[in-house]
PDB file as gemmi writes it, atoms N, CA and C in Angstrom:
CRYST1    1.000    1.000    1.000  90.00  90.00  90.00 P 1                      
ATOM      1  N   UNK A   1      88.253  78.775 116.532  1.00  0.00           N  
ATOM      2  CA  UNK A   1      88.772  78.310 115.346  1.00  0.00           C  
ATOM      3  C   UNK A   1      89.257  76.821 115.198  1.00  0.00           C  
ATOM      4  N   UNK A   2      89.850  76.312 116.427  1.00  0.00           N  
ATOM      5  CA  UNK A   2      90.169  74.993 116.405  1.00  0.00           C  
ATOM      6  C   UNK A   2      89.046  74.080 116.298  1.00  0.00           C  
ATOM      7  N   UNK A   3      87.752  74.524 116.947  1.00  0.00           N  
ATOM      8  CA  UNK A   3      86.730  73.662 116.838  1.00  0.00           C  
ATOM      9  C   UNK A   3      86.046  73.706 115.524  1.00  0.00           C  
ATOM     10  N   UNK A   4      86.077  74.899 114.681  1.00  0.00           N  
ATOM     11  CA  UNK A   4      85.678  74.895 113.417  1.00  0.00           C  
ATOM     12  C   UNK A   4      86.451  73.980 112.581  1.00  0.00           C  
ATOM     13  N   UNK A   5      87.815  73.997 112.781  1.00  0.00           N  
ATOM     14  CA  UNK A   5      88.705  73.167 111.972  1.00  0.00           C  
ATOM     15  C   UNK A   5      88.344  71.696 112.253  1.00  0.00           C  
ATOM     16  N   UNK A   6      88.293  71.300 113.450  1.00  0.00           N  
ATOM     17  CA  UNK A   6      88.096  69.898 113.914  1.00  0.00           C  
ATOM     18  C   UNK A   6      86.700  69.441 113.417  1.00  0.00           C  
ATOM     19  N   UNK A   7      85.711  70.165 113.638  1.00  0.00           N  
ATOM     20  CA  UNK A   7      84.425  69.770 113.376  1.00  0.00           C  
ATOM     21  C   UNK A   7      83.905  70.304 112.101  1.00  0.00           C  
ATOM     22  N   UNK A   8      84.708  70.798 111.121  1.00  0.00           N  
ATOM     23  CA  UNK A   8      84.125  71.330 109.925  1.00  0.00           C  
ATOM     24  C   UNK A   8      83.210  70.471 109.187  1.00  0.00           C  
ATOM     25  N   UNK A   9      83.450  69.239 108.990  1.00  0.00           N  
ATOM     26  CA  UNK A   9      82.587  68.269 108.290  1.00  0.00           C  
ATOM     27  C   UNK A   9      81.145  68.261 108.847  1.00  0.00           C  
ATOM     28  N   UNK A  10      81.243  68.099 110.279  1.00  0.00           N  
ATOM     29  CA  UNK A  10      79.887  68.156 110.970  1.00  0.00           C  
ATOM     30  C   UNK A  10      79.224  69.505 110.849  1.00  0.00           C  
ATOM     31  N   UNK A  11      79.760  70.458 110.953  1.00  0.00           N  
ATOM     32  CA  UNK A  11      79.198  71.754 110.890  1.00  0.00           C  
ATOM     33  C   UNK A  11      78.627  71.945 109.534  1.00  0.00           C  
ATOM     34  N   UNK A  12      79.362  71.812 108.479  1.00  0.00           N  
ATOM     35  CA  UNK A  12      78.781  71.897 107.183  1.00  0.00           C  
ATOM     36  C   UNK A  12      77.711  70.927 106.915  1.00  0.00           C  
ATOM     37  N   UNK A  13      77.825  69.713 107.399  1.00  0.00           N  
ATOM     38  CA  UNK A  13      76.811  68.634 107.113  1.00  0.00           C  
ATOM     39  C   UNK A  13      75.528  68.902 107.959  1.00  0.00           C  
ATOM     40  N   UNK A  14      75.614  69.707 108.869  1.00  0.00           N  
ATOM     41  CA  UNK A  14      74.333  70.113 109.645  1.00  0.00           C  
ATOM     42  C   UNK A  14      73.452  70.964 108.681  1.00  0.00           C  
ATOM     43  N   UNK A  15      74.045  71.634 107.739  1.00  0.00           N  
ATOM     44  CA  UNK A  15      73.240  72.455 106.805  1.00  0.00           C  
ATOM     45  C   UNK A  15      73.094  72.005 105.330  1.00  0.00           C  
ATOM     46  N   UNK A  16      73.928  70.957 105.002  1.00  0.00           N  
ATOM     47  CA  UNK A  16      73.918  70.457 103.588  1.00  0.00           C  
ATOM     48  C   UNK A  16      73.992  69.030 103.641  1.00  0.00           C  
ATOM     49  N   UNK A  17      73.185  68.352 102.753  1.00  0.00           N  
ATOM     50  CA  UNK A  17      73.099  66.915 102.796  1.00  0.00           C  
ATOM     51  C   UNK A  17      73.972  66.246 101.734  1.00  0.00           C  
ATOM     52  N   UNK A  18      74.281  66.947 100.699  1.00  0.00           N  
ATOM     53  CA  UNK A  18      75.041  66.498  99.578  1.00  0.00           C  
ATOM     54  C   UNK A  18      76.518  66.165 100.043  1.00  0.00           C  
ATOM     55  N   UNK A  19      77.022  65.066  99.852  1.00  0.00           N  
ATOM     56  CA  UNK A  19      78.391  64.647 100.422  1.00  0.00           C  
ATOM     57  C   UNK A  19      79.456  65.316  99.624  1.00  0.00           C  
ATOM     58  N   UNK A  20      79.423  65.556  98.314  1.00  0.00           N  
ATOM     59  CA  UNK A  20      80.444  66.319  97.670  1.00  0.00           C  
ATOM     60  C   UNK A  20      80.507  67.715  98.175  1.00  0.00           C  
ATOM     61  N   UNK A  21      79.303  68.329  98.369  1.00  0.00           N  
ATOM     62  CA  UNK A  21      79.245  69.806  98.855  1.00  0.00           C  
ATOM     63  C   UNK A  21      79.729  69.829 100.182  1.00  0.00           C  
ATOM     64  N   UNK A  22      79.531  68.830 101.074  1.00  0.00           N  
ATOM     65  CA  UNK A  22      80.113  68.809 102.395  1.00  0.00           C  
ATOM     66  C   UNK A  22      81.641  68.701 102.360  1.00  0.00           C  
ATOM     67  N   UNK A  23      82.097  67.932 101.563  1.00  0.00           N  
ATOM     68  CA  UNK A  23      83.499  67.774 101.266  1.00  0.00           C  
ATOM     69  C   UNK A  23      84.147  69.002 100.907  1.00  0.00           C  
ATOM     70  N   UNK A  24      83.572  69.777  99.998  1.00  0.00           N  
ATOM     71  CA  UNK A  24      84.132  71.090  99.443  1.00  0.00           C  
ATOM     72  C   UNK A  24      83.997  72.011 100.586  1.00  0.00           C  
ATOM     73  N   UNK A  25      82.843  72.177 101.182  1.00  0.00           N  
ATOM     74  CA  UNK A  25      82.650  73.012 102.343  1.00  0.00           C  
ATOM     75  C   UNK A  25      83.615  72.932 103.465  1.00  0.00           C  
ATOM     76  N   UNK A  26      83.910  71.548 103.802  1.00  0.00           N  
ATOM     77  CA  UNK A  26      84.756  71.284 104.945  1.00  0.00           C  
ATOM     78  C   UNK A  26      86.250  71.870 104.456  1.00  0.00           C  
ATOM     79  N   UNK A  27      86.716  71.631 103.287  1.00  0.00           N  
ATOM     80  CA  UNK A  27      87.859  72.175 102.711  1.00  0.00           C  
ATOM     81  C   UNK A  27      87.933  73.589 102.833  1.00  0.00           C  
ATOM     82  N   UNK A  28      86.874  74.327 102.359  1.00  0.00           N  
ATOM     83  CA  UNK A  28      86.749  75.818 102.504  1.00  0.00           C  
ATOM     84  C   UNK A  28      86.899  76.215 103.850  1.00  0.00           C  
ATOM     85  N   UNK A  29      86.101  75.669 104.812  1.00  0.00           N  
ATOM     86  CA  UNK A  29      86.115  76.246 106.238  1.00  0.00           C  
ATOM     87  C   UNK A  29      87.607  75.950 106.775  1.00  0.00           C  
ATOM     88  N   UNK A  30      88.106  74.910 106.555  1.00  0.00           N  
ATOM     89  CA  UNK A  30      89.476  74.643 107.022  1.00  0.00           C  
ATOM     90  C   UNK A  30      90.442  75.696 106.566  1.00  0.00           C  
ATOM     91  N   UNK A  31      90.452  75.948 105.382  1.00  0.00           N  
ATOM     92  CA  UNK A  31      91.248  76.977 104.677  1.00  0.00           C  
ATOM     93  C   UNK A  31      91.083  78.235 105.364  1.00  0.00           C  
ATOM     94  N   UNK A  32      89.872  78.546 105.621  1.00  0.00           N  
ATOM     95  CA  UNK A  32      89.434  79.814 106.191  1.00  0.00           C  
ATOM     96  C   UNK A  32      90.157  79.942 107.592  1.00  0.00           C  
ATOM     97  N   UNK A  33      89.988  78.714 108.385  1.00  0.00           N  
ATOM     98  CA  UNK A  33      90.625  78.726 109.719  1.00  0.00           C  
ATOM     99  C   UNK A  33      92.115  79.032 109.718  1.00  0.00           C  
ATOM    100  N   UNK A  34      92.720  78.497 108.720  1.00  0.00           N  
ATOM    101  CA  UNK A  34      94.194  78.731 108.660  1.00  0.00           C  
ATOM    102  C   UNK A  34      94.476  80.164 108.247  1.00  0.00           C  
ATOM    103  N   UNK A  35      93.614  80.839 107.496  1.00  0.00           N  
ATOM    104  CA  UNK A  35      93.844  82.239 107.197  1.00  0.00           C  
ATOM    105  C   UNK A  35      93.504  83.132 108.337  1.00  0.00           C  
ATOM    106  N   UNK A  36      92.688  82.909 109.156  1.00  0.00           N  
ATOM    107  CA  UNK A  36      92.218  83.757 110.142  1.00  0.00           C  
ATOM    108  C   UNK A  36      93.304  84.305 111.080  1.00  0.00           C  
ATOM    109  N   UNK A  37      94.255  83.703 111.605  1.00  0.00           N  
ATOM    110  CA  UNK A  37      95.350  84.435 112.336  1.00  0.00           C  
ATOM    111  C   UNK A  37      96.130  85.441 111.584  1.00  0.00           C  
ATOM    112  N   UNK A  38      96.319  85.179 110.309  1.00  0.00           N  
ATOM    113  CA  UNK A  38      97.096  86.089 109.453  1.00  0.00           C  
ATOM    114  C   UNK A  38      96.218  87.210 109.145  1.00  0.00           C  
ATOM    115  N   UNK A  39      95.035  87.042 108.991  1.00  0.00           N  
ATOM    116  CA  UNK A  39      94.092  88.147 108.717  1.00  0.00           C  
ATOM    117  C   UNK A  39      94.085  89.097 109.957  1.00  0.00           C  
ATOM    118  N   UNK A  40      93.878  88.429 111.178  1.00  0.00           N  
ATOM    119  CA  UNK A  40      94.001  89.143 112.370  1.00  0.00           C  
ATOM    120  C   UNK A  40      95.156  90.138 112.573  1.00  0.00           C  
ATOM    121  N   UNK A  41      96.396  89.377 112.199  1.00  0.00           N  
ATOM    122  CA  UNK A  41      97.649  90.238 112.310  1.00  0.00           C  
ATOM    123  C   UNK A  41      97.636  91.338 111.451  1.00  0.00           C  
ATOM    124  N   UNK A  42      97.205  91.088 110.155  1.00  0.00           N  
ATOM    125  CA  UNK A  42      97.093  92.282 109.069  1.00  0.00           C  
ATOM    126  C   UNK A  42      96.323  93.286 109.576  1.00  0.00           C  
ATOM    127  N   UNK A  43      95.129  93.094 110.131  1.00  0.00           N  
ATOM    128  CA  UNK A  43      94.232  94.206 110.501  1.00  0.00           C  
ATOM    129  C   UNK A  43      94.750  94.771 111.722  1.00  0.00           C  
ATOM    130  N   UNK A  44      95.451  93.982 112.586  1.00  0.00           N  
ATOM    131  CA  UNK A  44      95.975  94.572 113.851  1.00  0.00           C  
ATOM    132  C   UNK A  44      96.933  95.586 113.505  1.00  0.00           C  
ATOM    133  N   UNK A  45      97.941  95.377 112.440  1.00  0.00           N  
ATOM    134  CA  UNK A  45      98.907  96.353 112.043  1.00  0.00           C  
ATOM    135  C   UNK A  45      98.298  97.627 111.406  1.00  0.00           C  
ATOM    136  N   UNK A  46      97.186  97.370 110.694  1.00  0.00           N  
ATOM    137  CA  UNK A  46      96.461  98.687 110.054  1.00  0.00           C  
ATOM    138  C   UNK A  46      95.807  99.493 111.217  1.00  0.00           C  
ATOM    139  N   UNK A  47      95.329  98.738 112.248  1.00  0.00           N  
ATOM    140  CA  UNK A  47      94.725  99.487 113.236  1.00  0.00           C  
ATOM    141  C   UNK A  47      95.797 100.107 114.262  1.00  0.00           C  
ATOM    142  N   UNK A  48      96.908  99.562 114.463  1.00  0.00           N  
ATOM    143  CA  UNK A  48      98.046 100.103 115.103  1.00  0.00           C  
ATOM    144  C   UNK A  48      98.459 101.322 114.362  1.00  0.00           C  
ATOM    145  N   UNK A  49      98.754 101.300 113.209  1.00  0.00           N  
ATOM    146  CA  UNK A  49      99.173 102.527 112.471  1.00  0.00           C  
ATOM    147  C   UNK A  49      98.219 103.681 112.557  1.00  0.00           C  
ATOM    148  N   UNK A  50      96.979 103.368 112.620  1.00  0.00           N  
ATOM    149  CA  UNK A  50      95.873 104.338 112.790  1.00  0.00           C  
ATOM    150  C   UNK A  50      96.042 104.932 114.265  1.00  0.00           C  
ATOM    151  N   UNK A  51      96.314 104.132 115.203  1.00  0.00           N  
ATOM    152  CA  UNK A  51      96.295 104.487 116.732  1.00  0.00           C  
ATOM    153  C   UNK A  51      97.440 105.341 116.885  1.00  0.00           C  
ATOM    154  N   UNK A  52      98.607 105.209 116.314  1.00  0.00           N  
ATOM    155  CA  UNK A  52      99.784 105.994 116.425  1.00  0.00           C  
ATOM    156  C   UNK A  52      99.833 107.136 115.436  1.00  0.00           C  
ATOM    157  N   UNK A  53      98.743 107.507 114.949  1.00  0.00           N  
ATOM    158  CA  UNK A  53      98.640 108.578 113.988  1.00  0.00           C  
ATOM    159  C   UNK A  53      99.594 108.465 112.691  1.00  0.00           C  
ATOM    160  N   UNK A  54      99.628 107.238 112.179  1.00  0.00           N  
ATOM    161  CA  UNK A  54     100.376 106.895 110.956  1.00  0.00           C  
ATOM    162  C   UNK A  54      99.309 106.508 109.836  1.00  0.00           C  
ATOM    163  N   UNK A  55      98.499 107.462 109.424  1.00  0.00           N  
ATOM    164  CA  UNK A  55      97.425 107.226 108.531  1.00  0.00           C  
ATOM    165  C   UNK A  55      97.909 106.865 107.150  1.00  0.00           C  
ATOM    166  N   UNK A  56      99.043 107.370 106.747  1.00  0.00           N  
ATOM    167  CA  UNK A  56      99.672 106.941 105.453  1.00  0.00           C  
ATOM    168  C   UNK A  56      99.979 105.603 105.462  1.00  0.00           C  
ATOM    169  N   UNK A  57     100.757 105.063 106.431  1.00  0.00           N  
ATOM    170  CA  UNK A  57     101.171 103.762 106.686  1.00  0.00           C  
ATOM    171  C   UNK A  57      99.908 102.828 106.738  1.00  0.00           C  
ATOM    172  N   UNK A  58      99.028 103.164 107.477  1.00  0.00           N  
ATOM    173  CA  UNK A  58      97.711 102.364 107.727  1.00  0.00           C  
ATOM    174  C   UNK A  58      96.963 102.162 106.341  1.00  0.00           C  
ATOM    175  N   UNK A  59      96.859 103.297 105.474  1.00  0.00           N  
ATOM    176  CA  UNK A  59      96.182 103.103 104.298  1.00  0.00           C  
ATOM    177  C   UNK A  59      97.131 102.307 103.252  1.00  0.00           C  
ATOM    178  N   UNK A  60      98.472 102.496 103.391  1.00  0.00           N  
ATOM    179  CA  UNK A  60      99.278 101.656 102.584  1.00  0.00           C  
ATOM    180  C   UNK A  60      99.185 100.257 102.868  1.00  0.00           C  
ATOM    181  N   UNK A  61      99.158  99.718 104.062  1.00  0.00           N  
ATOM    182  CA  UNK A  61      99.044  98.372 104.514  1.00  0.00           C  
ATOM    183  C   UNK A  61      97.760  97.755 103.898  1.00  0.00           C  
ATOM    184  N   UNK A  62      96.618  98.619 104.147  1.00  0.00           N  
ATOM    185  CA  UNK A  62      95.341  98.080 103.698  1.00  0.00           C  
ATOM    186  C   UNK A  62      95.353  97.991 102.119  1.00  0.00           C  
ATOM    187  N   UNK A  63      95.963  98.889 101.454  1.00  0.00           N  
ATOM    188  CA  UNK A  63      95.865  98.862 100.030  1.00  0.00           C  
ATOM    189  C   UNK A  63      96.827  97.767  99.525  1.00  0.00           C  
ATOM    190  N   UNK A  64      97.928  97.465 100.132  1.00  0.00           N  
ATOM    191  CA  UNK A  64      98.770  96.439  99.760  1.00  0.00           C  
ATOM    192  C   UNK A  64      98.090  95.060  99.979  1.00  0.00           C  
ATOM    193  N   UNK A  65      97.349  94.997 100.995  1.00  0.00           N  
ATOM    194  CA  UNK A  65      96.631  93.788 101.295  1.00  0.00           C  
ATOM    195  C   UNK A  65      95.579  93.471 100.243  1.00  0.00           C  
ATOM    196  N   UNK A  66      94.700  94.360  99.854  1.00  0.00           N  
ATOM    197  CA  UNK A  66      93.608  94.132  99.033  1.00  0.00           C  
ATOM    198  C   UNK A  66      94.134  94.187  97.482  1.00  0.00           C  
ATOM    199  N   UNK A  67      94.699  95.379  97.113  1.00  0.00           N  
ATOM    200  CA  UNK A  67      94.928  95.696  95.672  1.00  0.00           C  
ATOM    201  C   UNK A  67      96.393  94.969  95.288  1.00  0.00           C  
ATOM    202  N   UNK A  68      97.290  95.096  96.075  1.00  0.00           N  
ATOM    203  CA  UNK A  68      98.626  94.682  95.711  1.00  0.00           C  
ATOM    204  C   UNK A  68      98.882  93.083  95.972  1.00  0.00           C  
ATOM    205  N   UNK A  69      98.093  92.527  96.876  1.00  0.00           N  
ATOM    206  CA  UNK A  69      98.232  91.162  97.099  1.00  0.00           C  
ATOM    207  C   UNK A  69      96.964  90.246  96.766  1.00  0.00           C  
ATOM    208  N   UNK A  70      95.904  90.618  97.384  1.00  0.00           N  
ATOM    209  CA  UNK A  70      94.764  89.785  97.303  1.00  0.00           C  
ATOM    210  C   UNK A  70      94.265  89.571  95.945  1.00  0.00           C  
ATOM    211  N   UNK A  71      94.105  90.618  95.085  1.00  0.00           N  
ATOM    212  CA  UNK A  71      93.593  90.506  93.846  1.00  0.00           C  
ATOM    213  C   UNK A  71      94.584  89.715  92.907  1.00  0.00           C  
ATOM    214  N   UNK A  72      95.833  90.159  92.825  1.00  0.00           N  
ATOM    215  CA  UNK A  72      96.788  89.378  91.849  1.00  0.00           C  
ATOM    216  C   UNK A  72      96.881  87.918  92.255  1.00  0.00           C  
ATOM    217  N   UNK A  73      97.027  87.738  93.692  1.00  0.00           N  
ATOM    218  CA  UNK A  73      97.079  86.360  94.024  1.00  0.00           C  
ATOM    219  C   UNK A  73      95.937  85.548  93.687  1.00  0.00           C  
ATOM    220  N   UNK A  74      94.747  86.079  93.900  1.00  0.00           N  
ATOM    221  CA  UNK A  74      93.543  85.423  93.504  1.00  0.00           C  
ATOM    222  C   UNK A  74      93.445  85.044  91.945  1.00  0.00           C  
ATOM    223  N   UNK A  75      93.820  86.039  91.122  1.00  0.00           N  
ATOM    224  CA  UNK A  75      93.920  85.719  89.732  1.00  0.00           C  
ATOM    225  C   UNK A  75      95.034  84.567  89.380  1.00  0.00           C  
ATOM    226  N   UNK A  76      96.124  84.640  90.039  1.00  0.00           N  
ATOM    227  CA  UNK A  76      97.070  83.569  89.737  1.00  0.00           C  
ATOM    228  C   UNK A  76      96.606  82.186  90.336  1.00  0.00           C  
ATOM    229  N   UNK A  77      96.103  82.229  91.599  1.00  0.00           N  
ATOM    230  CA  UNK A  77      95.732  80.853  92.246  1.00  0.00           C  
ATOM    231  C   UNK A  77      94.642  80.355  91.494  1.00  0.00           C  
ATOM    232  N   UNK A  78      93.755  81.221  90.939  1.00  0.00           N  
ATOM    233  CA  UNK A  78      92.652  80.587  90.160  1.00  0.00           C  
ATOM    234  C   UNK A  78      93.149  79.952  88.784  1.00  0.00           C  
ATOM    235  N   UNK A  79      93.996  80.667  88.176  1.00  0.00           N  
ATOM    236  CA  UNK A  79      94.587  80.154  86.916  1.00  0.00           C  
ATOM    237  C   UNK A  79      95.251  78.757  87.111  1.00  0.00           C  
ATOM    238  N   UNK A  80      95.931  78.806  88.248  1.00  0.00           N  
ATOM    239  CA  UNK A  80      96.797  77.553  88.435  1.00  0.00           C  
ATOM    240  C   UNK A  80      96.032  76.345  89.175  1.00  0.00           C  
ATOM    241  N   UNK A  81      95.253  76.692  90.199  1.00  0.00           N  
ATOM    242  CA  UNK A  81      94.570  75.666  90.864  1.00  0.00           C  
ATOM    243  C   UNK A  81      93.056  75.742  90.925  1.00  0.00           C  
ATOM    244  N   UNK A  82      92.431  76.569  90.213  1.00  0.00           N  
ATOM    245  CA  UNK A  82      91.074  76.697  90.064  1.00  0.00           C  
ATOM    246  C   UNK A  82      90.313  77.137  91.474  1.00  0.00           C  
ATOM    247  N   UNK A  83      89.266  76.422  91.684  1.00  0.00           N  
ATOM    248  CA  UNK A  83      88.412  76.825  92.867  1.00  0.00           C  
ATOM    249  C   UNK A  83      89.250  76.646  94.090  1.00  0.00           C  
ATOM    250  N   UNK A  84      89.933  75.657  94.397  1.00  0.00           N  
ATOM    251  CA  UNK A  84      90.811  75.499  95.534  1.00  0.00           C  
ATOM    252  C   UNK A  84      91.964  76.606  95.699  1.00  0.00           C  
ATOM    253  N   UNK A  85      92.386  77.041  94.629  1.00  0.00           N  
ATOM    254  CA  UNK A  85      93.220  78.281  94.651  1.00  0.00           C  
ATOM    255  C   UNK A  85      92.679  79.461  95.151  1.00  0.00           C  
ATOM    256  N   UNK A  86      91.294  79.692  94.687  1.00  0.00           N  
ATOM    257  CA  UNK A  86      90.648  80.825  95.230  1.00  0.00           C  
ATOM    258  C   UNK A  86      90.543  80.675  96.740  1.00  0.00           C  
ATOM    259  N   UNK A  87      90.229  79.500  97.234  1.00  0.00           N  
ATOM    260  CA  UNK A  87      89.946  79.331  98.640  1.00  0.00           C  
ATOM    261  C   UNK A  87      91.215  79.638  99.464  1.00  0.00           C  
ATOM    262  N   UNK A  88      92.473  79.391  98.951  1.00  0.00           N  
ATOM    263  CA  UNK A  88      93.755  79.734  99.740  1.00  0.00           C  
ATOM    264  C   UNK A  88      94.281  80.996  99.429  1.00  0.00           C  
ATOM    265  N   UNK A  89      93.770  81.824  98.574  1.00  0.00           N  
ATOM    266  CA  UNK A  89      94.294  83.165  98.294  1.00  0.00           C  
ATOM    267  C   UNK A  89      94.340  83.950  99.458  1.00  0.00           C  
ATOM    268  N   UNK A  90      93.218  83.944 100.372  1.00  0.00           N  
ATOM    269  CA  UNK A  90      93.334  84.852 101.489  1.00  0.00           C  
ATOM    270  C   UNK A  90      94.299  84.548 102.483  1.00  0.00           C  
ATOM    271  N   UNK A  91      94.703  83.337 102.719  1.00  0.00           N  
ATOM    272  CA  UNK A  91      95.752  82.910 103.686  1.00  0.00           C  
ATOM    273  C   UNK A  91      97.113  83.299 103.092  1.00  0.00           C  
ATOM    274  N   UNK A  92      97.316  83.120 101.868  1.00  0.00           N  
ATOM    275  CA  UNK A  92      98.637  83.560 101.153  1.00  0.00           C  
ATOM    276  C   UNK A  92      98.723  84.999 101.182  1.00  0.00           C  
ATOM    277  N   UNK A  93      97.756  85.725 100.857  1.00  0.00           N  
ATOM    278  CA  UNK A  93      97.750  87.267 100.661  1.00  0.00           C  
ATOM    279  C   UNK A  93      98.100  87.751 102.185  1.00  0.00           C  
ATOM    280  N   UNK A  94      97.334  87.115 103.236  1.00  0.00           N  
ATOM    281  CA  UNK A  94      97.554  87.697 104.583  1.00  0.00           C  
ATOM    282  C   UNK A  94      98.841  87.384 105.068  1.00  0.00           C  
ATOM    283  N   UNK A  95      99.396  86.098 104.816  1.00  0.00           N  
ATOM    284  CA  UNK A  95     100.656  85.812 105.253  1.00  0.00           C  
ATOM    285  C   UNK A  95     101.730  86.706 104.713  1.00  0.00           C  
ATOM    286  N   UNK A  96     101.769  87.004 103.438  1.00  0.00           N  
ATOM    287  CA  UNK A  96     102.673  87.970 102.839  1.00  0.00           C  
ATOM    288  C   UNK A  96     102.487  89.347 103.515  1.00  0.00           C  
ATOM    289  N   UNK A  97     101.383  89.730 103.673  1.00  0.00           N  
ATOM    290  CA  UNK A  97     100.978  90.931 104.030  1.00  0.00           C  
ATOM    291  C   UNK A  97     101.456  91.185 105.630  1.00  0.00           C  
ATOM    292  N   UNK A  98     101.405  90.122 106.364  1.00  0.00           N  
ATOM    293  CA  UNK A  98     102.009  90.192 107.768  1.00  0.00           C  
ATOM    294  C   UNK A  98     103.488  90.401 107.777  1.00  0.00           C  
ATOM    295  N   UNK A  99     104.138  89.825 106.808  1.00  0.00           N  
ATOM    296  CA  UNK A  99     105.519  89.936 106.768  1.00  0.00           C  
ATOM    297  C   UNK A  99     105.834  91.471 106.449  1.00  0.00           C  
ATOM    298  N   UNK A 100     105.133  92.002 105.437  1.00  0.00           N  
ATOM    299  CA  UNK A 100     105.375  93.270 105.013  1.00  0.00           C  
ATOM    300  C   UNK A 100     105.073  94.227 106.253  1.00  0.00           C  
ATOM    301  N   UNK A 101     103.935  93.973 106.865  1.00  0.00           N  
ATOM    302  CA  UNK A 101     103.381  94.771 107.955  1.00  0.00           C  
ATOM    303  C   UNK A 101     104.388  94.881 109.165  1.00  0.00           C  
ATOM    304  N   UNK A 102     105.027  93.798 109.336  1.00  0.00           N  
ATOM    305  CA  UNK A 102     105.931  93.804 110.461  1.00  0.00           C  
ATOM    306  C   UNK A 102     107.375  94.418 110.064  1.00  0.00           C  
ATOM    307  N   UNK A 103     107.598  94.517 108.833  1.00  0.00           N  
ATOM    308  CA  UNK A 103     108.685  95.307 108.393  1.00  0.00           C  
ATOM    309  C   UNK A 103     108.444  96.859 108.701  1.00  0.00           C  
ATOM    310  N   UNK A 104     107.311  97.250 108.107  1.00  0.00           N  
ATOM    311  CA  UNK A 104     106.727  98.589 108.171  1.00  0.00           C  
ATOM    312  C   UNK A 104     106.612  98.905 109.760  1.00  0.00           C  
ATOM    313  N   UNK A 105     106.155  97.992 110.481  1.00  0.00           N  
ATOM    314  CA  UNK A 105     105.972  98.296 111.866  1.00  0.00           C  
ATOM    315  C   UNK A 105     107.309  98.608 112.598  1.00  0.00           C  
ATOM    316  N   UNK A 106     108.302  97.797 112.299  1.00  0.00           N  
ATOM    317  CA  UNK A 106     109.644  98.051 112.957  1.00  0.00           C  
ATOM    318  C   UNK A 106     110.139  99.428 112.572  1.00  0.00           C  
ATOM    319  N   UNK A 107     110.060  99.751 111.346  1.00  0.00           N  
ATOM    320  CA  UNK A 107     110.528 101.048 110.772  1.00  0.00           C  
ATOM    321  C   UNK A 107     109.679 102.236 111.581  1.00  0.00           C  
ATOM    322  N   UNK A 108     108.356 102.209 111.609  1.00  0.00           N  
ATOM    323  CA  UNK A 108     107.633 103.156 112.287  1.00  0.00           C  
ATOM    324  C   UNK A 108     107.940 103.182 113.763  1.00  0.00           C  
ATOM    325  N   UNK A 109     108.215 102.017 114.429  1.00  0.00           N  
ATOM    326  CA  UNK A 109     108.536 101.954 115.760  1.00  0.00           C  
ATOM    327  C   UNK A 109     109.870 102.721 116.089  1.00  0.00           C  
ATOM    328  N   UNK A 110     110.801 102.444 115.259  1.00  0.00           N  
ATOM    329  CA  UNK A 110     112.039 103.115 115.156  1.00  0.00           C  
ATOM    330  C   UNK A 110     111.884 104.711 115.096  1.00  0.00           C  
ATOM    331  N   UNK A 111     111.164 105.140 114.174  1.00  0.00           N  
ATOM    332  CA  UNK A 111     110.831 106.619 113.971  1.00  0.00           C  
ATOM    333  C   UNK A 111     110.065 107.162 115.280  1.00  0.00           C  
ATOM    334  N   UNK A 112     109.088 106.414 115.942  1.00  0.00           N  
ATOM    335  CA  UNK A 112     108.373 106.887 117.011  1.00  0.00           C  
ATOM    336  C   UNK A 112     109.489 107.090 118.213  1.00  0.00           C  
ATOM    337  N   UNK A 113     110.285 106.060 118.472  1.00  0.00           N  
ATOM    338  CA  UNK A 113     111.316 106.008 119.435  1.00  0.00           C  
ATOM    339  C   UNK A 113     112.309 107.272 119.195  1.00  0.00           C  
ATOM    340  N   UNK A 114     112.741 107.447 117.933  1.00  0.00           N  
ATOM    341  CA  UNK A 114     113.594 108.649 117.695  1.00  0.00           C  
ATOM    342  C   UNK A 114     113.014 109.934 118.006  1.00  0.00           C  
ATOM    343  N   UNK A 115     111.676 110.049 117.634  1.00  0.00           N  
ATOM    344  CA  UNK A 115     110.973 111.330 117.791  1.00  0.00           C  
ATOM    345  C   UNK A 115     110.828 111.554 119.319  1.00  0.00           C  
ATOM    346  N   UNK A 116     110.437 110.485 120.095  1.00  0.00           N  
ATOM    347  CA  UNK A 116     110.391 110.729 121.544  1.00  0.00           C  
ATOM    348  C   UNK A 116     111.755 110.968 122.116  1.00  0.00           C  
ATOM    349  N   UNK A 117     112.890 110.476 121.717  1.00  0.00           N  
ATOM    350  CA  UNK A 117     114.149 110.846 122.266  1.00  0.00           C  
ATOM    351  C   UNK A 117     114.522 112.372 121.925  1.00  0.00           C  
ATOM    352  N   UNK A 118     114.076 112.870 120.824  1.00  0.00           N  
ATOM    353  CA  UNK A 118     114.392 114.117 120.417  1.00  0.00           C  
ATOM    354  C   UNK A 118     113.345 115.256 120.945  1.00  0.00           C  
ATOM    355  N   UNK A 119     112.286 114.768 121.574  1.00  0.00           N  
ATOM    356  CA  UNK A 119     111.223 115.708 122.138  1.00  0.00           C  
ATOM    357  C   UNK A 119     111.680 116.168 123.479  1.00  0.00           C  
TER     358      UNK A 119                                                      
END                                                                             
């Protein structure tokens, strides 16, 4: 990810010759690099919930990410910032989803610990 971020202009320039397109592509790739850790953490929580037999919470987190956050933020960011807003939508949605995910994670972890003590 760091290499993609640092060399985004060269990477995009290897495939596209138009300077303006390279500039936009560089911005898009760098925004994507920023979003990737948050996306990883979001998916990690969805998979964790599946692994501990919490299908409802797993589905809830996936639905919140796509329907509750990604789509509304996409519409808002497009209306306010245009194309660059669309590019940053994923990072914002996943950052918010990570916060929600870890709140739910701590609740579920508390429930699991309580169930183990009572077993």
